[in-house]
C-alpha positions in Angstrom: -47.3 130.4 -60.0 -49.8 130.3 -63.2 -51.8 133.0 -64.6 -55.4 131.7 -65.5 -56.7 132.3 -68.9 -59.2 134.8 -69.3 -62.2 133.9 -71.3 -64.5 136.8 -70.7 -65.2 138.6 -73.9 -63.7 135.8 -76.1 -67.0 133.7 -76.2 -66.9 133.5 -80.4 -66.6 130.1 -82.0 -63.5 129.4 -83.8 -63.6 130.5 -87.4 -63.1 126.8 -88.5 -66.5 126.1 -87.5 -68.0 128.9 -89.8 -70.0 127.2 -92.8 -69.1 127.8 -96.5 -70.5 130.8 -98.3 -73.7 129.7 -99.9 -73.5 129.3 -103.5 -76.1 131.7 -104.5 -74.4 134.4 -102.6 -71.2 133.4 -104.7 -73.2 133.7 -107.9 -74.7 137.1 -107.0 -71.0 138.2 -106.1 -69.6 137.0 -109.5 -72.7 138.6 -111.3 -71.9 141.9 -109.5 -68.1 141.7 -110.5 -69.2 140.7 -114.4 -71.7 143.9 -114.4 -70.4 146.7 -112.0 -67.3 147.8 -114.1 -67.1 150.3 -116.7 -65.7 147.7 -119.2 -68.1 145.4 -118.7 -71.0 147.8 -118.9 -69.2 149.0 -122.3 -68.9 145.6 -123.6 -72.4 144.5 -122.8 -73.7 147.8 -124.3 -71.6 146.9 -127.4 -73.2 143.4 -127.2 -76.8 145.0 -127.2 -75.9 147.4 -129.7 -74.2 145.2 -132.3 -77.1 142.8 -132.0 -79.6 145.3 -132.8 -77.5 146.6 -135.7 -77.3 143.0 -137.1 -80.9 142.8 -136.9 -81.2 146.0 -139.3 -79.2 144.1 -141.9 -82.0 142.3 -143.3 -83.9 145.7 -143.5 -81.1 147.2 -145.2 -80.5 144.7 -147.7 -84.0 143.0 -148.3 -83.1 141.0 -151.6 -80.3 139.2 -149.8 -82.2 138.1 -146.9 -85.6 136.3 -146.5 -87.9 138.3 -144.9 -88.9 136.1 -142.0 -88.7 136.1 -138.3 -86.1 133.2 -138.3 -83.9 135.1 -140.6 -83.8 138.2 -138.4 -82.9 135.8 -135.4 -80.2 134.1 -137.3 -78.7 137.3 -138.3 -79.1 138.7 -134.4 -77.3 135.2 -133.5 -74.2 135.8 -135.4 -73.3 139.0 -133.3 -74.1 137.3 -130.0 -71.9 134.1 -131.2 -68.8 136.4 -131.7 -69.4 138.7 -128.6 -70.8 136.7 -125.7 -67.4 134.4 -125.6 -65.4 137.5 -125.3 -67.6 138.5 -122.2 -67.4 135.1 -120.6 -63.5 135.2 -121.1 -63.2 138.5 -119.6 -65.1 137.4 -116.7 -63.2 134.4 -116.1 -59.9 136.1 -116.7 -60.3 139.9 -115.4 -59.7 139.1 -112.0 -56.1 137.7 -112.2 -55.0 140.7 -114.0 -56.4 143.3 -111.2 -55.3 140.6 -108.6 -58.6 140.7 -107.0 -58.7 136.8 -107.1 -56.8 136.8 -104.2 -59.5 138.2 -102.3 -62.1 136.0 -103.7 -59.9 132.7 -103.0 -59.1 133.9 -99.4 -62.9 134.1 -98.9 -63.6 131.0 -100.5 -60.6 128.9 -100.8 -62.4 126.0 -102.7 -61.6 127.4 -106.2 -64.0 124.9 -107.8 -66.9 126.7 -106.2 -65.8 129.9 -107.4 -65.4 128.9 -110.9 -68.9 127.0 -110.8 -70.2 130.4 -109.6 -68.4 132.3 -112.5 -69.9 129.8 -115.0 -73.6 130.0 -113.5 -73.2 133.9 -113.7 -72.3 134.0 -117.2 -74.9 131.4 -118.1 -77.2 133.6 -116.3 -75.8 136.6 -118.3 -76.1 134.7 -121.7 -79.6 133.9 -121.1 -80.3 137.5 -120.4 -78.6 138.7 -123.3 -80.8 136.1 -125.8 -83.8 137.2 -124.2 
C-alpha cells in the first residue's frame, strides 16, 4: 500500500527557478552597507572636513599659492586622493572582518556580481565626494 503525495499548500516554484538579484539592487545594498555604519559615517565626515580644511590652505598662506580657482581645486584634490582609497579599501574588505560576507554570498553566490556592485557603489561614492 502506498501513500499518495500531498501537493495542496505546496504550490510554490522550486527555488532554483528564481531569477538572480537585479544588479541595481545589489548596488543599493552595497551603498547602504558603505554608508550606514558609524565608522563609515565618521570616515566620510573626515574626508569632507579634511577637504574643506585643505581648501583653507591657500587662504592661510596666500604667498605660497596662486590665488586661482584651479589652485584651490588642486589642494582639495590632495585630501581626496589620500582618503578616498582608504574608504574604498574599507568598503571592499570590511565585510570579511565582520563575517557578513557569508550572508552576502549566500544571497548572491556569483561573487563577481557582488564585487562589481561594490565597485559601482564606490565609484558613485567617489563621484559624490568630488561634487
